[in-house]
C-alpha positions as CSV (number, residue, x, y, z in Angstrom):
1,X,-0.3,-0.2,0.1
2,X,2.6,2.7,0.6
3,X,4.3,2.0,-2.4
4,X,0.8,2.8,-4.3
5,X,0.7,5.8,-2.2
6,X,4.7,7.1,-2.8
7,X,3.9,6.2,-6.4
8,X,0.9,8.7,-6.6
9,X,2.4,11.4,-5.1
10,X,6.0,10.8,-6.9
11,X,3.7,11.0,-9.9
12,X,1.6,14.0,-9.0
13,X,4.6,16.1,-8.6
14,X,6.1,15.3,-11.0
15,X,3.6,16.4,-14.4
16,X,2.7,19.8,-12.1
17,X,7.1,20.0,-11.9
18,X,6.7,19.4,-15.4
19,X,3.8,21.3,-15.9
20,X,5.0,24.4,-14.9
21,X,8.8,23.9,-15.8
22,X,7.1,24.1,-19.6
23,X,5.3,27.7,-18.8
24,X,8.0,29.0,-17.4
25,X,10.5,28.3,-20.3
26,X,7.6,29.7,-22.7
27,X,6.9,32.7,-21.2
28,X,10.5,33.4,-21.2
29,X,10.3,33.1,-24.6
30,X,7.1,34.6,-25.5
31,X,5.2,36.4,-22.2
32,X,2.3,35.1,-19.9
33,X,0.4,36.2,-22.2
34,X,1.0,34.8,-25.2
35,X,0.5,32.1,-27.3
36,X,2.5,28.9,-28.6
37,X,0.5,28.9,-31.6
38,X,0.2,32.1,-32.1
39,X,-2.9,33.2,-31.5
40,X,-3.8,36.6,-30.2
41,X,-2.7,38.0,-26.7
42,X,-5.4,37.6,-24.5
43,X,-5.0,39.7,-20.7
44,X,-6.1,37.2,-18.1
45,X,-5.4,37.1,-14.7
46,X,-2.9,34.6,-13.6
47,X,-5.7,33.8,-10.8
48,X,-8.8,33.4,-12.8
49,X,-9.6,29.8,-13.7
50,X,-12.3,30.5,-15.5
51,X,-10.5,30.6,-19.0
52,X,-7.7,27.6,-18.6
53,X,-9.5,25.2,-21.2
54,X,-9.5,27.5,-23.6
55,X,-5.6,28.8,-22.6
56,X,-4.7,25.7,-22.8
57,X,-6.1,24.7,-26.6
58,X,-4.2,28.4,-27.3
59,X,-0.9,26.5,-25.9
60,X,-0.7,29.8,-23.5
61,X,2.4,29.6,-20.7
62,X,0.1,30.9,-18.4
63,X,-2.7,28.4,-19.0
64,X,0.1,25.4,-18.6
65,X,1.4,27.1,-15.2
66,X,-2.5,27.2,-13.3
67,X,-2.6,23.4,-14.9
68,X,0.8,22.3,-13.7
69,X,-0.5,24.3,-9.9
70,X,-3.7,22.5,-10.4
71,X,-2.3,19.3,-10.2
72,X,-0.1,20.5,-7.3
73,X,-3.0,21.3,-5.3
74,X,-4.5,18.1,-6.3
75,X,-1.7,15.4,-6.2
76,X,-3.0,14.9,-2.4
77,X,-6.1,14.6,-2.8
78,X,-5.7,12.5,-5.2
79,X,-3.6,10.8,-3.1
80,X,-6.3,10.2,-0.1
81,X,-8.7,8.9,-2.7
82,X,-5.7,6.5,-3.6
83,X,-5.8,5.4,0.2
84,X,-9.4,5.3,0.6
85,X,-9.4,2.9,-2.2
86,X,-6.9,0.6,-0.4
87,X,-7.7,0.2,2.8
88,X,-11.5,-1.2,1.3
89,X,-9.6,-3.5,-0.8
90,X,-7.7,-4.7,2.4
91,X,-11.5,-5.0,3.7
92,X,-10.6,-2.1,7.0
93,X,-13.4,-0.1,7.1
94,X,-12.9,1.5,9.9
95,X,-9.8,3.6,7.8
96,X,-11.7,3.8,5.0
97,X,-14.4,6.3,6.5
98,X,-12.2,7.9,8.7
99,X,-9.7,8.2,4.9
100,X,-13.0,9.8,3.3
101,X,-14.3,11.9,6.2
102,X,-10.6,13.7,5.6
103,X,-11.3,13.9,1.6
104,X,-14.0,15.5,2.1
105,X,-12.7,18.3,4.6
106,X,-10.4,18.6,1.8
107,X,-12.8,18.7,-0.5
108,X,-15.1,20.9,0.9
109,X,-11.5,23.0,1.5
110,X,-10.9,23.3,-1.8
111,X,-14.0,24.6,-3.3
112,X,-16.2,26.3,-0.5
113,X,-13.7,28.1,1.8
114,X,-12.0,31.3,-0.1
Protein backbone atom coordinates (compact mmCIF):
# COMPACT_ATOMS: atom_id res chain seq x y z
CA UNK A 1 0.00 0.00 0.00
CA UNK A 2 2.80 2.41 0.84
CA UNK A 3 4.39 1.85 -2.55
CA UNK A 4 1.18 2.69 -4.43
CA UNK A 5 0.58 5.82 -2.37
CA UNK A 6 4.20 6.89 -2.91
CA UNK A 7 3.79 6.37 -6.65
CA UNK A 8 0.66 8.54 -6.69
CA UNK A 9 2.53 11.33 -4.89
CA UNK A 10 5.59 10.97 -7.11
CA UNK A 11 3.54 11.02 -10.30
CA UNK A 12 1.65 14.12 -9.16
CA UNK A 13 4.84 15.99 -8.33
CA UNK A 14 6.50 14.98 -11.62
CA UNK A 15 3.48 16.02 -13.71
CA UNK A 16 3.27 19.32 -11.85
CA UNK A 17 7.00 20.01 -12.20
CA UNK A 18 7.02 19.23 -15.93
CA UNK A 19 4.04 21.53 -16.54
CA UNK A 20 5.52 24.35 -14.46
CA UNK A 21 8.91 24.08 -16.17
CA UNK A 22 7.23 24.07 -19.59
CA UNK A 23 5.19 27.11 -18.60
CA UNK A 24 8.24 28.98 -17.35
CA UNK A 25 10.30 28.15 -20.45
CA UNK A 26 7.54 29.22 -22.81
CA UNK A 27 6.82 32.36 -20.75
CA UNK A 28 10.48 33.34 -20.95
CA UNK A 29 10.26 33.04 -24.74
CA UNK A 30 6.81 34.57 -25.32
CA UNK A 31 5.68 36.29 -22.14
CA UNK A 32 2.86 35.07 -19.92
CA UNK A 33 0.17 36.36 -22.27
CA UNK A 34 1.63 34.85 -25.43
CA UNK A 35 0.58 31.73 -27.28
CA UNK A 36 2.72 28.90 -28.62
CA UNK A 37 0.30 28.69 -31.56
CA UNK A 38 0.67 32.38 -32.39
CA UNK A 39 -2.91 33.22 -31.43
CA UNK A 40 -3.80 36.74 -30.33
CA UNK A 41 -2.70 37.75 -26.87
CA UNK A 42 -5.48 37.66 -24.29
CA UNK A 43 -4.92 39.50 -21.06
CA UNK A 44 -6.45 37.47 -18.26
CA UNK A 45 -5.72 37.31 -14.59
CA UNK A 46 -3.31 34.56 -13.62
CA UNK A 47 -5.49 33.80 -10.61
CA UNK A 48 -8.63 33.27 -12.71
CA UNK A 49 -9.02 29.64 -13.77
CA UNK A 50 -12.17 30.36 -15.81
CA UNK A 51 -10.28 30.51 -19.12
CA UNK A 52 -8.07 27.50 -18.41
CA UNK A 53 -9.52 25.27 -21.13
CA UNK A 54 -9.33 27.99 -23.80
CA UNK A 55 -5.83 28.92 -22.66
CA UNK A 56 -4.67 25.31 -22.89
CA UNK A 57 -6.20 25.07 -26.36
CA UNK A 58 -4.10 28.06 -27.41
CA UNK A 59 -1.05 26.72 -25.53
CA UNK A 60 -0.69 29.87 -23.46
CA UNK A 61 2.15 29.72 -20.91
CA UNK A 62 -0.10 31.11 -18.17
CA UNK A 63 -2.65 28.32 -18.71
CA UNK A 64 0.07 25.66 -18.70
CA UNK A 65 1.35 27.09 -15.41
CA UNK A 66 -2.16 27.12 -13.96
CA UNK A 67 -2.58 23.46 -14.91
CA UNK A 68 0.74 22.68 -13.20
CA UNK A 69 -0.43 24.40 -10.02
CA UNK A 70 -3.76 22.61 -10.21
CA UNK A 71 -1.93 19.28 -10.52
CA UNK A 72 0.18 20.19 -7.49
CA UNK A 73 -2.90 21.05 -5.40
CA UNK A 74 -4.78 17.92 -6.48
CA UNK A 75 -1.88 15.56 -5.73
CA UNK A 76 -2.67 15.17 -1.99
CA UNK A 77 -6.39 14.85 -2.79
CA UNK A 78 -5.60 12.03 -5.22
CA UNK A 79 -3.41 10.39 -2.59
CA UNK A 80 -6.26 10.40 -0.07
CA UNK A 81 -8.70 9.03 -2.66
CA UNK A 82 -6.22 6.26 -3.50
CA UNK A 83 -5.90 5.48 0.20
CA UNK A 84 -9.67 5.04 0.46
CA UNK A 85 -9.57 2.56 -2.40
CA UNK A 86 -6.63 0.65 -0.93
CA UNK A 87 -8.17 0.49 2.55
CA UNK A 88 -11.37 -0.76 0.96
CA UNK A 89 -9.48 -3.50 -0.88
CA UNK A 90 -7.90 -4.51 2.42
CA UNK A 91 -11.35 -4.61 4.05
CA UNK A 92 -10.47 -2.02 6.70
CA UNK A 93 -13.78 -0.18 7.14
CA UNK A 94 -12.59 2.02 9.98
CA UNK A 95 -9.78 3.53 7.93
CA UNK A 96 -12.07 3.85 4.89
CA UNK A 97 -14.45 6.00 6.98
CA UNK A 98 -11.67 8.07 8.54
CA UNK A 99 -9.98 8.64 5.18
CA UNK A 100 -13.31 9.46 3.53
CA UNK A 101 -13.86 12.14 6.18
CA UNK A 102 -10.40 13.55 5.46
CA UNK A 103 -11.20 13.59 1.73
CA UNK A 104 -14.48 15.38 2.41
CA UNK A 105 -12.65 18.03 4.43
CA UNK A 106 -10.03 18.47 1.71
CA UNK A 107 -12.66 18.82 -1.02
CA UNK A 108 -14.72 21.23 1.08
CA UNK A 109 -11.67 23.39 1.70
CA UNK A 110 -10.87 23.46 -2.02
CA UNK A 111 -14.39 24.14 -3.20
CA UNK A 112 -16.07 26.25 -0.53
CA UNK A 113 -13.51 28.12 1.54
CA UNK A 114 -12.25 31.31 -0.05
